[in-house]
MIPAKOL-30181 format. One line per 2 residues: number of its first residue (from 1); their letters; for each residue x, y, z of N, C-alpha, C. Coordinates in Angstrom, 1 decimal. Layout:
<recs>
NUM) a) X:Y:Z:X:Y:Z:X:Y:Z  ...
</recs>
This chain:
<recs>
1) ma) 107.3:54.9:128.7:107.1:55.6:127.4:105.9:55.1:126.7  105.6:53.8:126.8:104.4:53.3:126.1:103.2:53.9:126.7
3) el) 103.2:54.0:128.0:102.0:54.6:128.7:101.8:56.0:128.3  102.9:56.8:128.2:102.8:58.2:127.7:102.2:58.3:126.3
5) ak) 102.7:57.4:125.5:102.2:57.4:124.1:100.7:57.1:124.1  100.3:56.1:124.9:98.9:55.8:125.0:98.0:56.9:125.4
7) na) 98.5:57.7:126.5:97.8:58.8:126.9:97.7:59.9:125.9  98.8:60.1:125.2:98.7:61.1:124.1:97.8:60.7:123.0
9) ad) 97.7:59.4:122.7:96.7:59.0:121.7:95.3:59.2:122.2  95.1:58.9:123.5:93.7:59.1:124.0:93.3:60.5:123.9
11) is) 94.3:61.4:124.2:94.0:62.9:124.2:93.6:63.3:122.8  94.4:62.7:121.8:94.2:63.1:120.4:92.8:62.7:119.9
13) mm) 92.3:61.6:120.5:91.0:61.1:120.1:89.8:61.8:120.7  90.1:62.7:121.7:89.0:63.4:122.4:88.5:64.5:121.5
15) pa) 87.2:64.8:121.6:86.6:65.9:120.7:87.2:67.2:121.0  87.5:68.0:120.0:88.1:69.3:120.2:87.1:70.3:120.9
17) ee) 87.6:71.0:121.9:86.8:71.9:122.6:86.5:73.1:121.7  85.4:73.7:122.0:84.9:74.8:121.2:85.9:76.0:121.4
19) kl) 86.3:76.6:120.3:87.3:77.7:120.4:86.7:78.9:121.1  87.5:79.6:121.9:87.0:80.8:122.5:86.9:81.9:121.5
21) vp) 85.8:82.6:121.5:85.6:83.7:120.6:86.3:85.0:121.1  87.1:85.6:120.3:87.8:86.9:120.7:86.7:87.9:121.2
23) pw) 87.1:88.7:122.2:86.1:89.7:122.6:85.6:90.7:121.6  86.5:91.1:120.7:86.0:92.0:119.6:85.0:91.4:118.7
25) ke) 85.3:90.1:118.4:84.4:89.3:117.5:83.0:89.1:118.2  83.1:88.8:119.4:81.8:88.6:120.2:81.0:89.9:120.2
27) al) 81.7:91.0:120.4:81.0:92.3:120.4:80.4:92.6:119.1  81.2:92.3:118.0:80.7:92.5:116.7:79.4:91.7:116.4
29) qs) 79.5:90.4:116.8:78.3:89.6:116.6:77.1:90.1:117.3  77.3:90.5:118.6:76.2:91.1:119.4:75.7:92.3:118.7
31) fy) 76.5:93.1:118.2:76.1:94.4:117.5:75.2:94.1:116.3  75.6:93.1:115.5:74.9:92.8:114.3:73.6:92.1:114.5
33) kn) 73.4:91.5:115.7:72.2:90.9:116.1:71.1:92.0:116.5  71.6:93.2:116.8:70.7:94.3:117.2:70.2:95.0:115.9
35) kl) 69.0:94.7:115.5:68.5:95.3:114.2:68.5:96.8:114.2  68.1:97.4:115.3:68.1:98.9:115.4:69.5:99.4:115.2
37) av) 70.5:98.8:115.8:71.8:99.2:115.7:72.3:99.2:114.3  71.9:98.1:113.6:72.3:97.9:112.2:71.6:99.0:111.3
39) ig) 70.4:99.3:111.6:69.7:100.4:110.9:70.4:101.7:111.1  70.8:102.0:112.4:71.6:103.2:112.7:72.9:103.3:111.9
41) lg) 73.6:102.1:111.9:74.8:102.1:111.2:74.6:102.4:109.7  73.5:101.8:109.1:73.2:102.0:107.7:72.9:103.5:107.5
43) iv) 72.2:104.2:108.4:71.9:105.6:108.2:73.2:106.4:108.2  74.1:106.1:109.2:75.3:106.8:109.3:76.2:106.6:108.1
45) lf) 76.3:105.4:107.6:77.1:105.1:106.4:76.5:105.8:105.2  75.2:105.9:105.1:74.5:106.6:104.0:75.0:108.0:103.9
47) fi) 74.9:108.7:105.1:75.3:110.1:105.1:76.8:110.3:104.9  77.6:109.4:105.4:79.0:109.5:105.1:79.3:109.4:103.6
49) vi) 78.6:108.4:103.0:78.8:108.2:101.5:78.4:109.5:100.7  77.2:110.0:101.0:76.8:111.2:100.2:77.6:112.4:100.5
51) ai) 78.2:112.5:101.7:79.1:113.6:102.0:80.4:113.5:101.2  80.9:112.2:101.0:82.1:112.0:100.2:81.8:112.3:98.7
53) ia) 80.7:111.8:98.2:80.5:111.9:96.7:79.6:113.1:96.4  79.4:114.0:97.3:78.5:115.1:97.0:78.9:115.9:95.8
55) pw) 80.1:116.2:95.5:80.5:117.0:94.3:80.1:116.2:93.0  80.0:114.9:93.0:79.7:114.2:91.8:78.2:113.9:91.6
57) ia) 77.4:113.9:92.7:76.0:113.6:92.6:75.1:114.8:92.7  75.6:115.9:93.3:74.8:117.1:93.4:74.5:117.7:92.0
59) py) 73.3:118.0:91.7:73.0:118.5:90.3:73.4:120.0:90.2  73.6:120.7:91.3:74.0:122.1:91.2:75.0:122.3:92.3
61) gf) 75.8:123.5:92.1:76.7:123.9:93.2:75.9:124.5:94.3  76.4:124.3:95.5:75.7:124.9:96.7:75.7:126.4:96.7
63) kd) 76.5:127.1:95.9:76.5:128.5:95.8:75.7:129.1:94.7  75.3:128.2:93.7:74.6:128.6:92.5:73.3:129.3:92.8
65) qv) 73.2:130.6:92.4:71.9:131.3:92.6:71.2:131.6:91.3  70.0:131.3:91.2:69.1:131.6:90.1:67.9:132.3:90.6
67) la) 67.9:133.6:90.7:66.8:134.4:91.3:65.5:134.1:90.6  65.5:133.8:89.3:64.3:133.5:88.6:63.6:132.2:89.2
69) dr) 64.4:131.3:89.8:63.9:130.1:90.3:63.6:130.1:91.8  63.7:131.3:92.5:63.6:131.3:93.9:62.2:130.8:94.4
71) mq) 62.2:130.1:95.5:61.1:129.6:96.2:60.2:128.7:95.4  60.9:127.9:94.6:60.1:126.9:93.8:59.9:125.6:94.6
73) ap) 58.7:125.1:94.5:58.4:123.9:95.2:59.2:122.7:94.6  59.3:121.6:95.4:60.0:120.4:94.8:59.4:119.9:93.5
75) ss) 60.3:119.6:92.6:59.9:119.2:91.2:61.0:118.3:90.7  60.8:117.9:89.4:61.8:117.0:88.8:63.1:117.8:88.5
77) kh) 63.0:119.1:88.4:64.2:120.0:88.2:64.9:120.2:89.5  64.2:120.5:90.6:64.7:120.7:91.9:64.0:119.8:92.9
79) wf) 64.6:118.7:93.2:64.0:117.6:94.0:63.5:118.1:95.3  64.2:118.9:96.0:63.8:119.5:97.3:63.4:120.9:97.2
81) gt) 63.2:121.4:96.0:62.8:122.8:95.9:64.0:123.8:95.9  63.7:125.1:96.0:64.8:126.1:96.0:64.5:127.0:97.2
83) dd) 65.6:127.8:97.6:65.4:128.7:98.7:65.1:130.1:98.2  65.3:131.1:99.1:65.0:132.5:98.7:66.0:133.1:97.8
85) fg) 67.1:132.4:97.6:68.1:132.9:96.6:68.1:132.1:95.3  67.2:131.2:95.2:67.1:130.3:94.0:68.1:129.2:94.1
87) rd) 68.7:128.9:95.2:69.7:127.8:95.3:69.0:126.4:95.5  69.5:125.4:94.9:68.9:124.1:95.0:69.1:123.5:96.4
89) if) 68.1:123.2:97.1:68.1:122.7:98.4:68.7:121.3:98.5  68.4:120.5:97.5:68.9:119.1:97.5:70.5:119.1:97.5
91) sr) 71.0:120.0:96.6:72.5:120.1:96.5:73.1:120.6:97.8  72.4:121.6:98.4:73.0:122.2:99.6:72.9:121.2:100.8
93) il) 71.9:120.3:100.8:71.9:119.3:101.9:73.0:118.3:101.7  73.2:117.9:100.4:74.3:117.0:100.2:75.7:117.6:100.6
95) yg) 75.9:118.8:100.3:77.2:119.4:100.7:77.1:119.7:102.3  75.9:120.0:102.8:75.8:120.2:104.2:76.2:119.0:105.1
97) ar) 76.0:117.8:104.5:76.4:116.6:105.2:77.9:116.6:105.5  78.7:117.1:104.6:80.1:117.2:104.9:80.4:118.1:106.1
99) is) 79.7:119.2:106.2:80.0:120.1:107.3:79.6:119.5:108.6  78.3:119.0:108.7:77.8:118.5:109.9:78.6:117.3:110.4
101) lw) 79.0:116.4:109.5:79.8:115.2:109.9:81.2:115.6:110.3  81.8:116.6:109.6:83.1:117.1:109.9:83.1:117.7:111.3
103) vg) 82.2:118.5:111.6:82.1:119.1:112.9:81.9:118.1:114.0  81.0:117.1:113.7:80.7:116.1:114.7:81.9:115.2:115.0
105) ff) 82.5:114.7:113.9:83.7:113.8:114.1:84.8:114.5:114.8  85.3:115.7:114.3:86.5:116.3:114.8:86.3:117.0:116.1
107) sv) 85.1:117.5:116.4:84.9:118.1:117.7:84.9:117.0:118.8  84.3:115.9:118.5:84.3:114.8:119.5:85.7:114.2:119.6
109) lg) 86.4:114.1:118.5:87.8:113.6:118.6:88.6:114.4:119.5  88.5:115.8:119.4:89.2:116.7:120.3:88.8:116.5:121.7
111) sv) 87.5:116.3:121.9:87.0:116.1:123.3:87.5:114.8:123.9  87.5:113.7:123.1:88.0:112.4:123.5:89.5:112.5:123.9
113) vv) 90.3:113.1:123.1:91.7:113.2:123.4:92.0:114.0:124.6  91.5:115.2:124.7:91.7:116.0:125.9:91.1:115.4:127.2
115) gt) 89.8:115.0:127.0:89.1:114.5:128.2:89.7:113.2:128.7  90.2:112.3:127.8:90.8:111.1:128.2:92.1:111.3:128.9
117) ll) 92.9:112.2:128.4:94.2:112.5:129.1:94.0:113.1:130.5  93.1:114.0:130.6:92.8:114.6:131.9:92.2:113.6:132.9
119) gi) 91.3:112.8:132.3:90.6:111.8:133.2:91.5:110.8:133.7  92.4:110.3:132.8:93.3:109.2:133.2:94.4:109.7:134.2
121) va) 94.8:111.0:134.0:95.8:111.5:135.0:95.1:111.7:136.4  93.8:112.3:136.3:93.1:112.5:137.6:92.8:111.2:138.3
123) gy) 92.4:110.2:137.6:92.0:109.0:138.2:93.2:108.2:138.7  94.3:108.3:138.0:95.5:107.5:138.4:96.3:108.1:139.6
125) yg) 96.5:109.4:139.5:97.4:110.0:140.5:96.6:110.5:141.7  95.3:110.8:141.5:94.5:111.2:142.7:95.0:112.5:143.4
127) sw) 94.8:112.6:144.7:95.3:113.6:145.5:94.9:115.0:144.9  95.8:116.0:145.0:95.5:117.3:144.6:95.3:117.5:143.1
129) vd) 96.0:116.6:142.3:95.8:116.6:140.9:94.4:116.3:140.5  93.9:115.2:141.1:92.5:114.9:140.9:91.5:116.0:141.4
131) gi) 91.9:116.6:142.5:91.0:117.7:143.0:90.9:118.9:142.0  92.1:119.3:141.5:92.1:120.4:140.6:91.3:120.1:139.3
133) is) 91.6:118.9:138.7:91.0:118.6:137.4:89.5:118.4:137.6  89.1:117.7:138.7:87.7:117.5:139.0:86.9:118.7:139.2
135) ri) 87.5:119.7:139.9:86.8:121.0:140.1:86.6:121.8:138.8  87.6:121.7:137.9:87.5:122.3:136.6:86.3:121.7:135.8
137) fd) 86.2:120.3:135.9:85.1:119.7:135.2:83.8:120.1:135.9  83.7:120.2:137.2:82.5:120.6:137.9:82.1:122.0:137.4
139) im) 83.0:122.9:137.3:82.7:124.3:136.9:82.2:124.3:135.5  82.8:123.6:134.6:82.3:123.6:133.2:80.9:122.9:133.1
141) la) 80.7:121.9:133.9:79.4:121.2:133.9:78.3:122.0:134.5  78.7:123.0:135.3:77.7:123.9:136.0:76.9:124.8:135.0
143) fp) 77.5:125.0:133.8:76.9:125.8:132.8:76.1:124.9:131.8  75.0:125.4:131.4:74.3:124.6:130.3:75.2:124.6:129.0
145) si) 75.3:123.5:128.4:76.3:123.2:127.3:76.2:124.3:126.2  74.9:124.6:125.8:74.8:125.5:124.7:75.2:126.9:125.1
147) ll) 75.0:127.3:126.3:75.4:128.6:126.8:76.9:128.7:126.8  77.5:127.6:127.3:79.0:127.6:127.3:79.6:127.7:125.9
149) ai) 78.9:127.0:125.0:79.4:127.0:123.6:79.2:128.4:123.0  78.1:129.1:123.3:77.9:130.4:122.8:78.9:131.4:123.4
151) av) 79.3:131.2:124.7:80.3:132.0:125.3:81.6:131.9:124.6  82.0:130.6:124.3:83.3:130.3:123.7:83.3:131.0:122.3
153) vs) 82.3:130.8:121.5:82.2:131.3:120.2:82.2:132.8:120.2  81.5:133.4:121.2:81.5:134.9:121.3:82.9:135.4:121.5
155) il) 83.7:134.7:122.3:85.1:135.1:122.6:86.0:135.0:121.3  85.8:133.8:120.7:86.7:133.5:119.5:86.2:134.2:118.2
157) gp) 84.9:134.4:118.1:84.3:135.0:116.9:83.5:133.9:116.2  82.4:134.3:115.5:81.6:133.4:114.8:82.2:132.8:113.6
159) sl) 82.4:131.5:113.5:82.9:130.8:112.3:82.7:129.3:112.6  82.8:128.6:111.5:82.6:127.1:111.7:83.7:126.5:112.5
161) qn) 85.0:126.9:112.3:86.1:126.4:113.0:86.0:126.7:114.5  85.5:127.9:114.9:85.4:128.3:116.3:84.2:127.5:116.9
163) al) 83.2:127.3:116.1:82.1:126.5:116.6:82.5:125.0:116.9  83.4:124.5:116.1:84.0:123.2:116.3:84.8:123.2:117.6
165) ia) 85.6:124.2:117.8:86.4:124.3:119.1:85.5:124.4:120.3  84.4:125.2:120.2:83.5:125.4:121.3:82.8:124.1:121.6
167) ia) 82.4:123.3:120.6:81.7:122.0:120.9:82.7:121.0:121.5  83.9:121.1:121.1:84.9:120.2:121.7:85.2:120.5:123.1
169) vi) 85.2:121.8:123.4:85.5:122.3:124.8:84.3:121.8:125.8  83.1:122.0:125.3:82.0:121.7:126.3:81.8:120.2:126.5
171) nv) 82.4:119.4:125.6:82.2:117.9:125.8:83.4:117.3:126.5  84.5:118.1:126.8:85.6:117.5:127.5:85.3:117.0:128.9
173) pn) 84.5:117.7:129.7:84.2:117.2:131.1:83.5:115.8:131.0  82.6:115.6:130.0:81.9:114.3:130.0:82.8:113.2:129.8
175) fg) 83.8:113.3:128.9:84.8:112.2:128.7:85.7:112.1:129.9  86.1:113.3:130.4:87.1:113.3:131.5:86.5:112.6:132.7
177) rl) 85.3:112.8:133.1:84.7:112.2:134.2:84.4:110.7:134.0  84.1:110.4:132.8:83.9:109.0:132.4:85.1:108.2:132.6
179) vr) 86.2:108.7:132.0:87.5:108.0:132.1:88.0:107.9:133.5  87.9:109.0:134.2:88.3:109.1:135.6:87.7:108.0:136.4
181) sr) 86.4:107.8:136.3:85.7:106.8:137.1:86.1:105.4:136.7  86.4:105.2:135.4:86.8:103.9:135.0:88.2:103.6:135.5
183) vl) 89.1:104.6:135.5:90.5:104.4:135.9:90.5:104.1:137.4  89.7:104.8:138.2:89.6:104.5:139.6:89.3:103.1:139.9
185) sv) 88.5:102.5:139.1:88.2:101.1:139.3:89.3:100.1:138.8  89.9:100.5:137.6:90.8:99.6:137.0:92.2:99.6:137.7
187) kq) 92.5:100.7:138.3:93.8:100.8:138.9:93.9:99.9:140.2  92.8:99.5:140.7:92.8:98.6:141.9:92.9:97.1:141.5
189) ee) 93.0:96.8:140.2:93.1:95.4:139.8:94.5:94.9:140.2  94.6:93.6:140.3:95.8:93.0:140.8:96.9:93.1:139.8
191) yi) 96.6:93.1:138.5:97.7:93.2:137.5:98.3:94.6:137.5  97.5:95.6:137.8:98.1:97.0:137.9:99.0:97.1:139.1
193) ma) 98.6:96.5:140.2:99.4:96.5:141.4:100.7:95.7:141.2  100.6:94.6:140.5:101.8:93.8:140.1:102.7:94.6:139.3
195) ar) 102.2:95.4:138.3:103.0:96.2:137.4:103.7:97.3:138.2  103.1:97.9:139.2:103.7:98.8:140.1:104.8:98.2:140.9
197) ai) 104.5:97.0:141.4:105.5:96.3:142.3:106.8:96.0:141.6  106.7:95.7:140.3:108.0:95.4:139.5:108.7:96.6:139.0
199) gm) 108.1:97.8:139.3:108.8:99.0:139.0:108.5:99.5:137.6  107.4:99.1:137.0:107.0:99.6:135.7:106.7:101.1:135.7
201) kd) 107.1:101.8:134.7:106.9:103.3:134.6:105.4:103.6:134.6  105.0:104.7:135.2:103.6:105.1:135.2:103.1:105.3:133.7
203) sr) 103.9:105.9:132.8:103.4:106.1:131.5:103.0:104.8:130.8  103.8:103.7:131.0:103.6:102.4:130.5:102.3:101.8:131.1
205) il) 102.2:101.9:132.4:101.0:101.4:133.0:99.7:102.1:132.5  99.8:103.4:132.3:98.6:104.2:131.9:98.2:103.8:130.5
207) fr) 99.2:103.8:129.6:98.8:103.7:128.2:98.9:102.2:127.6  99.5:101.3:128.4:99.5:99.9:127.9:98.5:99.0:128.7
209) hi) 98.1:99.5:129.9:97.3:98.6:130.7:95.9:99.3:131.1  96.0:100.5:131.6:94.8:101.1:132.1:93.9:101.6:130.9
211) lp) 94.5:102.4:130.0:93.8:103.0:128.9:93.1:101.9:128.1  93.7:100.8:127.6:93.0:99.8:126.8:91.8:99.2:127.5
213) ns) 91.9:99.1:128.9:90.8:98.5:129.6:89.7:99.6:130.0  89.9:100.8:129.6:89.0:101.8:129.9:88.3:102.4:128.7
215) is) 88.7:101.9:127.5:88.3:102.6:126.3:86.9:102.2:125.8  86.3:101.1:126.2:85.0:100.7:125.7:83.9:101.7:126.0
217) pv) 83.7:102.2:127.2:82.7:103.2:127.5:83.0:104.5:126.7  84.2:104.8:126.5:84.6:106.0:125.7:84.1:105.9:124.3
219) iv) 84.2:104.7:123.7:83.8:104.5:122.3:82.2:104.7:122.2  81.5:104.2:123.2:80.1:104.3:123.2:79.7:105.8:123.4
221) qa) 80.3:106.4:124.4:80.0:107.8:124.6:80.4:108.7:123.4  81.5:108.4:122.7:81.9:109.2:121.6:80.8:109.1:120.5
223) tl) 80.3:107.9:120.2:79.3:107.7:119.2:78.0:108.6:119.5  77.6:108.5:120.8:76.4:109.3:121.2:76.8:110.8:121.1
225) ai) 78.0:111.2:121.5:78.4:112.6:121.5:78.4:113.2:120.1  78.7:112.4:119.1:78.7:112.9:117.7:77.3:113.4:117.4
227) at) 76.3:112.7:117.8:74.9:113.1:117.5:74.6:114.4:118.3  75.1:114.5:119.5:74.9:115.8:120.2:75.7:116.9:119.6
229) ai) 76.9:116.6:119.1:77.7:117.7:118.5:77.0:118.2:117.2  76.4:117.3:116.5:75.7:117.8:115.3:74.5:118.7:115.6
231) ie) 73.8:118.4:116.7:72.7:119.2:117.1:73.3:120.6:117.6  74.3:120.5:118.4:74.9:121.8:118.9:75.5:122.6:117.7
233) aa) 76.1:122.0:116.7:76.5:122.8:115.6:75.4:123.4:114.8  74.3:122.7:114.7:73.1:123.2:114.1:72.5:124.4:114.9
235) al) 72.5:124.3:116.2:72.0:125.3:117.1:72.9:126.6:116.9  74.2:126.4:116.9:75.1:127.6:116.8:74.9:128.2:115.4
237) gf) 74.7:127.3:114.4:74.5:127.8:113.0:73.2:128.6:113.0  72.1:128.1:113.6:70.8:128.7:113.7:70.9:130.1:114.3
239) lg) 71.8:130.2:115.3:72.0:131.5:116.0:72.9:132.5:115.2  73.5:132.0:114.1:74.5:132.8:113.4:75.9:132.8:113.9
241) lg) 76.2:131.8:114.8:77.5:131.8:115.4:78.3:130.6:114.8  77.8:129.9:114.0:78.5:128.7:113.4:79.0:129.1:112.0
243) aq) 78.6:128.2:111.0:79.0:128.4:109.6:78.4:129.7:109.1  79.1:130.4:108.3:78.7:131.7:107.8:78.3:131.5:106.3
245) pp) 77.4:132.4:105.8:77.0:132.3:104.4:78.2:132.4:103.5  78.2:131.7:102.3:77.1:130.8:101.8:77.3:129.3:102.2
247) ep) 78.0:129.0:103.2:78.2:127.6:103.6:76.8:126.9:103.8  76.6:125.7:103.3:75.3:125.0:103.4:75.2:124.2:104.7
249) ew) 75.4:124.8:105.8:75.3:124.1:107.1:73.8:124.0:107.4  73.4:122.8:107.9:71.9:122.6:108.0:71.3:123.5:109.0
251) gk) 71.9:123.8:110.1:71.3:124.7:111.1:71.2:126.1:110.5  72.2:126.6:109.7:72.1:127.9:109.1:71.0:127.9:108.1
253) ml) 70.8:126.7:107.4:69.7:126.7:106.4:68.3:126.8:107.1  68.2:126.2:108.3:67.0:126.4:109.1:66.8:127.8:109.5
255) ad) 67.8:128.5:109.9:67.7:129.9:110.3:67.3:130.8:109.1  67.9:130.5:107.9:67.5:131.3:106.7:66.1:131.0:106.2
257) sk) 65.5:129.9:106.7:64.2:129.5:106.2:63.0:129.9:107.2  63.4:130.3:108.4:62.4:130.5:109.4:61.3:131.6:109.0
259) ny) 61.7:132.5:108.1:60.7:133.5:107.7:59.8:133.0:106.6  60.0:131.8:106.1:59.2:131.3:105.0:58.5:130.0:105.3
261) it) 58.1:129.8:106.6:57.5:128.6:107.0:56.2:128.3:106.3  55.4:129.3:106.2:54.1:129.1:105.5:54.2:129.3:104.0
263) qa) 55.1:130.2:103.5:55.2:130.4:102.1:56.0:129.3:101.4  57.0:128.7:102.0:57.9:127.7:101.4:58.3:126.7:102.5
265) pw) 57.4:125.9:103.0:57.8:125.0:104.1:58.9:124.0:103.8  59.1:123.7:102.5:60.1:122.7:102.1:61.5:123.2:102.4
267) tl) 61.7:124.5:102.5:63.0:125.1:102.8:63.4:124.8:104.3  62.4:124.5:105.1:62.6:124.2:106.5:62.6:122.7:106.7
269) ff) 61.7:122.0:106.0:61.4:120.6:106.2:62.7:119.7:105.9  63.3:119.9:104.8:64.3:119.0:104.4:65.6:119.1:105.2
271) pg) 66.1:120.3:105.5:67.2:120.4:106.4:66.9:119.8:107.8  65.7:120.0:108.3:65.3:119.4:109.6:65.3:117.9:109.5
273) ia) 64.8:117.3:108.5:64.8:115.9:108.3:66.2:115.3:108.2  67.1:116.1:107.6:68.5:115.6:107.5:69.2:115.6:108.9
275) im) 68.9:116.6:109.7:69.5:116.6:111.0:68.9:115.5:111.9  67.6:115.3:111.8:66.9:114.3:112.6:67.4:112.9:112.2
277) lt) 67.5:112.6:110.9:68.0:111.2:110.5:69.4:111.0:110.9  70.3:112.0:110.8:71.7:111.8:111.1:71.8:111.5:112.6
279) vl) 71.2:112.4:113.4:71.2:112.2:114.9:70.6:110.8:115.3  69.5:110.5:114.7:68.9:109.2:115.0:69.8:108.0:114.7
281) gf) 70.5:108.1:113.5:71.5:107.1:113.1:72.6:106.9:114.2  73.2:108.0:114.6:74.3:107.9:115.6:73.7:107.4:117.0
283) nl) 72.5:107.8:117.3:72.0:107.4:118.6:71.7:105.8:118.6  71.1:105.4:117.5:70.8:103.9:117.4:72.1:103.1:117.4
285) mg) 73.1:103.6:116.7:74.4:102.9:116.6:75.1:103.0:118.0  75.0:104.1:118.7:75.6:104.2:120.0:74.9:103.2:121.0
287) dg) 73.6:103.1:120.9:72.9:102.2:121.8:73.3:100.8:121.5  73.5:100.4:120.2:73.9:99.1:119.9:75.4:98.8:120.4
289) lr) 76.2:99.8:120.3:77.6:99.6:120.8:77.6:99.4:122.3  76.8:100.2:123.0:76.7:100.1:124.4:76.3:98.6:124.8
291) da) 75.2:98.1:124.1:74.8:96.8:124.4:75.8:95.7:124.1  76.6:96.0:123.1:77.6:95.0:122.7:78.9:95.0:123.5
293) ld) 79.2:96.2:124.0:80.5:96.4:124.7:80.4:96.3:126.2  79.2:96.5:126.7:79.0:96.5:128.2:78.7:95.1:128.7
295) pk) 79.6:94.5:129.5:79.3:93.2:130.0:78.0:93.0:130.7  77.6:94.1:131.4:76.4:94.1:132.2:75.1:93.9:131.3
297) mk) 75.2:94.2:130.0:74.1:94.1:129.1:74.0:92.8:128.5  75.0:91.9:128.7:75.0:90.6:128.0:74.3:89.6:128.9
299) q) 73.5:88.7:128.2:72.8:87.7:129.0:73.8:86.6:129.4
</recs>
């Protein structure tokens, strides 16, 4: 007993080992060390904030028309000038942030949910199930994304909601194939084989073991996909297949301003800058998340 007590005392006198850093905390630290990623996060948060508080900071309503003030250059009264209907462009861009972010977030959310479910089923069960789902993905990816989106909106009818559905549909194969490839790798791990050996249900294996270990690349892809979705929403709006007047969607604002490039270039410049900054923010943040979550990128 005396010897055991002595050994315990010796152990207590040893210097404490450095605590292991949780993976999420390590990823967060890596993300914040990336200056470009932090800048991207700041840009994204900025647009989210102005989208939320737009009704309180916009000097005018996005529908307010003053024909006497049409095509006015930027001034203290109208910071970004006015359009061909005398509407304040600054106010419309603030409200337009709501539409672009709403379409970006929810279209990608739908793509992630459907694509992840299809991908995890295809990768786990394989055989003819994998064959059917993979061929569907291949057929969808054979079409240029914007053409497929136009086809979906043409069938459903031009509107913002249908544009959201179209963008969600065209992004499903990207997430499905990403999750499928990840599942094919994870399901060969020993702990998955052990779970099968003890008779664990497939649903429990899929959602308690495989999905959590396959989610990191999905998060990165989702962040980058939001940027793509915003561009696609703007493209559909520019073609008249997205948001309908008088909604202040940035792509629609560009379409309405294309005839006044030389006469009133500010009507085109500011919506374009808003799209560019938002997409840049999500791309920088996505690159930072990739570097933080991908073990291959760590030194």
